[in-house]
N, C-alpha and C positions, 0 to 999 in steps of 0.2 A: 105775303106771309107775315104773320104777327106772332108775338110771344104767346105761348099756350095759355089760354084762359083757364083758371083753376088748376093749373099744372105747374111743375117745376119749369120755369121759363128758361132755364139753362139748357134743358134737354128736349123740350117739347114746343111745338108751334101750333098755331091755328091757321087754317087755310080757308079763305072765302072761296066758295065754289061759284064764282061769277064769270069764269072763263079767263081770268087774268093769268092763272097758272095752268100750263098745259096738262091735259088729262094723264099723259104718261108720267109726269112728275108727281101728280097726286097719287097715282097707283104705286109708284116707287116709294113715296113717303109712307103710305099705308102699310106696305109690305115690310118696310124697315121698322116701323113702330111695332107691328105684330111680332116680328122676329125678336125684338128686344124684350118684349113682355113674355113671349113663349119660352125664351131661354131661361128666364128666372123662375118658371114653374117647376114644381117637383116632377121627377120622372113619372110618378104615378099619374099626376094630372095630365102630363103630356100624352101618356098612353090613352087616357080616357078621351081626350080630344080626338085622337086618331082612331078611336074605337077598337083598340087592341085589348 
């Protein structure tokens, strides 16, 4: 894992998908990042994403 390219390097990382990082960890990292971003969206935007 490397510091996030074009991102805040304190909070984001880059992951090379060359097999060095287990797939389960990649999925966990993606879900964690999605949750961080989703939580900062407005309630209206969150509802739109869920199709409500």
